[in-house]
N, C-alpha and C positions, 0 to 999 in steps of 0.2 A: 436878708435872705439870699442865700447862694444857690446857684444851680451846679451841682456837683456830679461829674461823670464818675461812675464807680465800676472798675473792671473786676472781674471775678465775682460778679454779683450774686451768682448762683452757688458760690462756694462759701466756706466757713468765714474767712476774713472779710470778703466783699459783701456778703450778705449781712454780717454783723454791722459793718460800717454803714451800709444802706439804711438799715433799721434804725441805727443811732442817729443818722443825719435827719431822717424823716421825723423822728421823735423831737429833735432839736428845732424843727420848723423849716428846714432847707428843703429845696427841690432836689430830687435825685433822678438821674438818668442812668439806669442800670444797664450796663454793657454786657452782653452775653452772646455766645455762638448759638445758643439754644433758646430763643425767645419764648418758645412754647413749652418749655420745662416747667414742672410743677413749682420749683423754687422761683422762677421768673414770675409765674402767675401769682404766687403768693405776695411778692413784692408789689406787683401791680395793684393788688387788692389794698395794700397799705398806702398806695398813692404814688408809687415810683412810675416813671416813664421807662418803658423797656425798649432798648434799641439793640439790633443785632450788630455785633462788631467782632472781628476776627484779627488777632495779632498778625496773621500772615496775609491779611488783606488791608494794605495801607489806606485805600480809598474808603473802606468801611469805618476805619478809625477816624479818618478826617471828617467824614459825615457825622459820625456820632459825637465827636468833640465840639463840632460847630455850635455856637450859642451857649456854651457852658463856661463857668467862671473858674472851676478848679477840677482837679482829678485826684481820685484815689487809685494808686497803681499797685497791683499784685501780680507777680509772675511765678511760675513754677516750672521745674524741669521734669516733674513727675508725670509720666505719660509720654514724655519726649526724651530730651536729654539736656545737659547744662548748655551746650552750644546753641541749641534752639531757644533756650530760655534767654540767653544773652542777646541773641539777634532779635528776638521778640520784644524784649525790654527796651533795647535801643530804638527799635521802631516806634514803640509807644511814647518814649521821651521825645523823639523827633516830631511825632504827630502833635504832642501837646505844645511843643515849641511853635510849630507852624500855626497852631490855633491861637497862639498868644494867650495861653491860660494864665491866670493870675497866681496860681499856686498848685504845686504837685506834692502830695503826700505819698511817699513810696514805702511799702512795708518790706522789710528785708529780714534779717535774723540777728539775734543778739550775738555780738563778738564777730560778725562777718567781716568787720574792718580790722581784725587782728591777725590775719594770716593763719587761720585755723587749719588749712589743708583739707577741709571738708568740701567736697566738690560743689554741693548745692549751696553752701555759704559763699564760696569764692565766686560763683556765677552771680549771685546777688550783689556782691560787692562790686563786680564789674559794671552792673547796671547802676549802682550808686554812683560810681565814678563818672559814667556817662551823664547822669542827671546833674552832678555838681558842675561838670564842664559846660552845661547848656546855659542859656540865657533865662531860665526859668527860676522863679522863687520856689525853693524846695524845702521839704522836711523829710527826714528818714526816720521812721519808727521801726525798731528792731525787736520783735518779740522773742521771748525765751521759748522753752519747750511747750507744746500745746497740750493742755489737759484734755481737750476734745478727742485727741487720738486714742484715749483710753476706752472709748465707746465703740470701737470698730476694730476690724482686722484681727491680727493674731493676739493682741492684748485682750480683746473681748473673748476670743475663744478660750484663752487660759483662765479668765474669770469664771467662766461657766464651769470649770473644773476646780475652782477654789484656789487658783494660782495667779499671782501677779508676776508674770514672766517678763523680766526687764534686765538688759545686759549691763547692769551696774552693780557694785557692791551695796549691801543693805544699808550701810551707814553714810553713803556718799550723797551730799546734798545736790538737789537739781532745782533750778529756778523754773517756774511754771506760770502759764497764763492761759485763760480761756478765750475763745473767739470773741465772746461778748465784750471783754475788757479791751481787746485790740480795737474793736469797732468803736467803742466809746472813746478811746484815746485818739483814734484817727479822726473822729468827728470833732473832738475838742480842738485838735491842731488845725483842722480845716476852718473851723469857726473863728480861730484866733491866729490868723495869719501872721500878724506883726510880732506876736509873741514866740512863734515857733519857726519862722523862717530861718534857714541856715543852720538848723540844729539836727544833729543825729542822736537819738535817744533809745538806749536799750530799755526794754519794758518787761516787767514780770509782775505778777500778782501775789505769789507766794513762793516759798522755798521748802521743799520736803525731801527727805530721803526715801528710797524705795520702801524701807521698812515702815516708815510713817504713812506712805501712800497705801500700802496693804492694809494697815490698821484703819484708816479712814474708809477704805472700801468695804472693809468687814462691817463697819457700822452702817454705812450707806446702803449696802445690798442686803443686809440682814443675814448673811452667810459668811462662814469663815473664809478668809482670803489670806494666803501666806506669800511672801515674796520668794521668788525663785530666780536666781541669777542665771539668765539665759547665757549660754556660751557665745562669745563673739564670733566663733567660727560658723555658728548656725546663722547669725545675722549676715556675715560676710558671704555666705553661699547664696543669700537672696539679694543682697545689695552691698557692694563695697563702699558706696557712698554713706549709707546708714551706719555701717560698721565704724567708718572713720569718725562719724559724729559721736558715737557712744564712746569711742576711745577718748575723744576730746572732752566729753562730759565727765568722764571718770578721771583722767589725768590732769586736766586743767580746770574744768568746771565753768559754769556761767555765773560770774559775780555781778548780780544786778541788785541795786539798793532798793529793795521793795518799800522799806519804811520811808525813805526820802520821797519816792514817787507818791506814796499815799498822803504825805504831808503836803506836797506841792500841788497835787492834783486830786483832791478828794472827790471832786464832782464825777470822776470816772466811776465811782462805786465799786471799787476793786473787790474781786471775790477770792477768798481763800480756797484752797483745794477742798476743804470740807464743805464750804458753801456750794461749791460747783457740783461736788459729788452728791450732796443731799438733794439737789434739784433735778437729777436725772431720773428717768423712769426705768429703774433697774429691772423690775419684773418683765417689762416688755423687752428690754435689751437682752436680758439673759434667758428669756423664754420661760419664765416661772409659770 
């Protein structure tokens, strides 16, 4: 049994990893800036220890990591910027090194090591490089596009009008993964340090075109959904970073061998996009 510190524990990836670790019988120390948040309280109910920690407060990280065996590390530039993400990621790695942790599993992004030119992929790769240069045993898992993004924001707004607005051509494949599978894979890597140390693994659960996604959502929601190719200029007005990502998705694509992952790691319980969509509470999400 391991004691694993989980950053981003009240977010999608950290929360999924914490739940998967608890299910596997490990002890979880959930690190969050907001220990009184509902998501933190829900993890505490499941058996996690909740600790306040802030990437901008090194002392809080040192205290939170003391007495743990391993770390699940997630960083984000959203809400700040890529420079802040890199600085915070390096601080987290340095704190893990000072705590002499036995293993760090860092979640990055699929293809972030390929010079994509996507700002929030490049920032993650800088943190990967810092981790590799440390004295820590490390694993990098690199998820593809998140299925969970389809249940909020402008995508959900479009679904309420019967439109899957997505800035990619209808027939261009996109590799996808839900947070639950990221968490399950992270827990697997943490539980099998010897098998995963020193490896960087792009992960995805399914590959679908926007047209196929719209068809699956039609079935799952019980209402007609049609793909609409959102103009990149519209995305760029909101975020040049996200626009660069969609250009990469369209021009290069994310080639992740989902079949090989399923064969090698069946215990993850990989979900197809149809599996994931069928499990959502669409009447509540769409306000039916």
